[in-house]
C-alpha positions in Angstrom: -13.5 -58.8 -70.7 -13.2 -60.9 -67.5 -16.9 -61.9 -67.5 -16.8 -62.6 -71.8 -13.5 -64.5 -70.8 -15.2 -66.5 -68.1 -18.8 -67.4 -69.7 -16.7 -68.5 -73.0 -14.3 -70.8 -70.6 -17.5 -72.2 -69.2 -19.4 -72.9 -72.1 -16.3 -74.9 -73.7 -16.2 -77.0 -70.9 -19.8 -77.4 -71.4 -19.9 -78.2 -75.1 -17.0 -80.7 -74.8 -18.9 -82.3 -72.1 -22.2 -82.0 -74.4 -19.7 -83.4 -77.4 -18.9 -86.6 -75.1 -22.4 -87.0 -73.9 -23.9 -87.0 -77.8 -21.2 -89.9 -78.4 -22.4 -91.6 -75.4 -25.9 -91.3 -76.5 -25.2 -92.6 -80.0 -22.5 -95.6 -78.5 -25.6 -96.7 -76.3 -28.2 -96.6 -79.2 -30.1 -94.1 -76.8 -30.8 -91.4 -79.6 -34.2 -93.2 -80.4 -35.2 -93.7 -76.8 -37.1 -90.1 -77.4 -38.9 -90.7 -80.7 -40.6 -87.1 -81.1 -38.3 -83.6 -80.6 -38.1 -81.4 -79.1 -40.6 -83.0 -76.4 -39.6 -86.4 -74.9 -43.4 -88.4 -75.7 -44.9 -85.1 -75.9 -43.7 -84.1 -72.8 -40.6 -81.6 -71.4 -39.7 -84.2 -69.5 -40.6 -87.7 -69.9 -39.7 -90.2 -66.7 -38.7 -93.4 -68.3 -35.6 -95.8 -69.2 -31.7 -95.2 -68.8 -31.4 -94.3 -72.2 -34.2 -92.0 -72.4 -32.4 -90.2 -69.5 -29.6 -89.8 -71.4 -31.4 -88.6 -74.5 -33.0 -85.9 -72.7 -30.1 -85.2 -70.4 -28.5 -84.4 -73.8 -30.9 -82.2 -74.9 -31.0 -80.3 -71.9 -27.3 -79.7 -72.0 -27.5 -78.4 -75.2 -30.2 -75.8 -73.9 -28.1 -74.5 -71.4 -25.2 -74.3 -74.1 -27.7 -72.2 -76.2 -28.0 -69.7 -73.1 -24.3 -69.3 -72.5 -23.4 -68.6 -76.5 -26.8 -66.1 -76.7 -24.7 -64.3 -73.2 -21.4 -64.2 -75.3 -23.0 -62.6 -78.1 -24.8 -60.0 -75.4 -21.5 -59.4 -73.6 -19.5 -58.9 -76.8 -21.9 -56.1 -78.4 -21.6 -54.6 -74.6 -18.2 -54.9 -74.0 -16.1 -55.6 -76.9 -18.1 -54.5 -80.0 -14.6 -53.2 -81.4 -12.4 -56.4 -81.6 -13.6 -57.3 -84.9 -12.3 -60.9 -84.5 -14.5 -61.5 -81.3 -17.7 -60.1 -82.9 -17.3 -61.9 -85.7 -16.9 -65.5 -83.8 -19.9 -64.1 -81.3 -22.2 -63.5 -84.6 -21.2 -66.9 -86.2 -21.6 -69.1 -82.9 -25.4 -68.6 -82.9 -26.0 -68.8 -86.5 -24.2 -72.3 -86.1 -26.0 -73.2 -83.2 -29.2 -72.5 -84.9 -27.8 -74.8 -87.9 -26.9 -77.6 -85.0 -30.4 -77.6 -83.2 -31.9 -78.1 -86.8 -29.5 -81.1 -87.1 -30.5 -82.3 -83.8 -34.1 -82.7 -84.6 -33.6 -84.0 -88.2 -31.4 -86.6 -86.4 -34.4 -88.0 -84.3 -36.9 -87.3 -86.5 -35.3 -89.0 -89.6 -33.9 -91.8 -87.3 -30.3 -91.4 -87.3 -29.1 -91.0 -90.9 -25.3 -90.9 -90.8 -25.0 -88.1 -92.7 -26.9 -86.2 -90.2 -25.4 -87.7 -87.5 -21.8 -86.6 -89.3 -23.0 -83.0 -89.7 -24.4 -82.7 -86.3 -20.8 -83.7 -84.9 -19.2 -81.4 -87.3 -21.2 -78.3 -86.3 -20.8 -79.1 -82.7 -17.2 -79.2 -83.0 -17.2 -75.8 -85.0 -19.4 -74.2 -82.1 -16.4 -75.9 -79.9 -13.9 -74.4 -82.0 -15.7 -70.7 -81.5 -15.9 -70.5 -77.9 -12.8 -71.7 -77.1 -11.0 -69.1 -79.7 -13.4 -66.5 -77.9 -11.8 -67.8 -74.5 -8.4 -67.4 -75.5 -8.8 -64.1 -77.5 -10.9 -62.4 -74.5 -7.7 -63.2 -72.2 -4.0 -61.0 -71.8 -1.8 -62.8 -74.3 1.8 -63.0 -72.9 4.3 -62.0 -75.3 6.2 -64.6 -77.4 10.0 -64.8 -77.2 10.1 -66.7 -80.3 11.0 -65.2 -83.7 8.0 -64.0 -85.5 8.4 -66.1 -88.4 8.8 -69.3 -86.2 5.5 -68.4 -84.6 3.8 -68.1 -87.3 4.8 -71.4 -88.7 4.0 -73.1 -85.4 0.6 -71.5 -85.8 0.1 -72.8 -89.2 0.7 -76.5 -88.4 -1.4 -76.0 -85.2 -4.1 -74.9 -87.7 -3.3 -77.7 -90.2 -3.2 -80.5 -87.6 -6.7 -79.2 -86.0 -8.1 -79.4 -89.3 -6.9 -82.8 -90.1 -8.2 -84.1 -86.4 -12.0 -82.3 -87.3 -12.0 -84.4 -90.4 -10.6 -88.0 -88.4 -13.6 -87.2 -85.7 -16.1 -86.7 -88.7 -15.1 -90.2 -90.6 -15.0 -91.7 -87.2 -18.8 -90.0 -86.5 -19.9 -91.6 -89.7 -18.4 -95.3 -89.1 -20.5 -95.4 -85.8 -23.6 -93.8 -87.4 -23.5 -95.9 -90.5 -22.6 -99.5 -88.3 -19.5 -99.9 -90.0 -17.3 -100.1 -86.4 -17.8 -103.7 -86.7 -17.6 -104.7 -90.5 -13.8 -105.1 -90.0 -13.4 -107.9 -87.8 -9.7 -107.9 -88.0 -7.1 -105.2 -86.6 -4.8 -103.4 -87.9 -6.4 -105.0 -91.3 -10.1 -105.8 -92.2 -8.9 -109.4 -93.3 -6.1 -111.6 -92.9 -5.0 -110.6 -96.2 -4.2 -106.9 -96.5 -5.9 -104.6 -99.3 -9.0 -106.6 -99.4 -12.2 -105.2 -98.6 -15.6 -106.8 -98.6 -17.8 -104.1 -99.0 -18.7 -100.4 -98.6 -18.9 -100.6 -95.0 -15.3 -102.4 -94.6 -14.0 -99.6 -97.1 -15.6 -97.0 -94.7 -14.0 -98.4 -91.5 -10.4 -98.8 -93.6 -10.9 -95.3 -94.8 -10.9 -94.3 -90.9 -8.0 -96.5 -89.9 -5.4 -95.1 -92.8 -6.5 -91.9 -92.3 -6.2 -91.9 -88.7 -2.5 -93.2 -89.1 -2.0 -90.5 -91.3 -3.1 -87.9 -89.1 -0.9 -89.5 -86.2 2.0 -89.2 -88.3 1.4 -85.8 -89.0 1.3 -84.8 -85.5 4.5 -86.7 -84.6 6.0 -84.3 -87.3 5.0 -81.4 -85.9 5.9 -82.3 -82.7 9.3 -83.2 -83.9 9.6 -79.7 -85.9 8.3 -77.8 -83.0 
């Protein structure tokens, strides 16, 4: 289990880095610097501009994650197959990885459609959740001193918060991918007149802002309740 835990934590760190790197690729308009996929200008490595380097680095990091996820699956089948939770997660991760690879290719080949970009991030976050859960479950848990009912309640709140943040991040990804980030030049409102929305992109932007406030309030309530 020690090996599984170590590989899982490495996978967690690298997956987090990959998600951040993917955001950098999108924000710097580097997503189409390699117009083909899985190669770049028909080559395994193409020496080009900074944007080309970012896109290729993102792909190479994704390949490293793929290896780590396969290693996790092999390790859990070999040493922890009787743990149903770990085995289920270990099987789910490669399935999501396969979907993620397809979405990554479509993101480039279809020239960055916002729906695919959002789905691409959503799958990456799901993989991140799986590997960090494997890392936690494969460790030795310290018995809680809290009453089981309180522990259960806090766990439910934590999961609810995680799901809300997940949706918020997907909305943020769609805002960026659809070029809605600057559809509202004012802040916190879109225009000097609250409630005025001029177009679809502005509505997407405002939805993201309103939902962010809602998530913030829920998280604050969770902290107070804890």
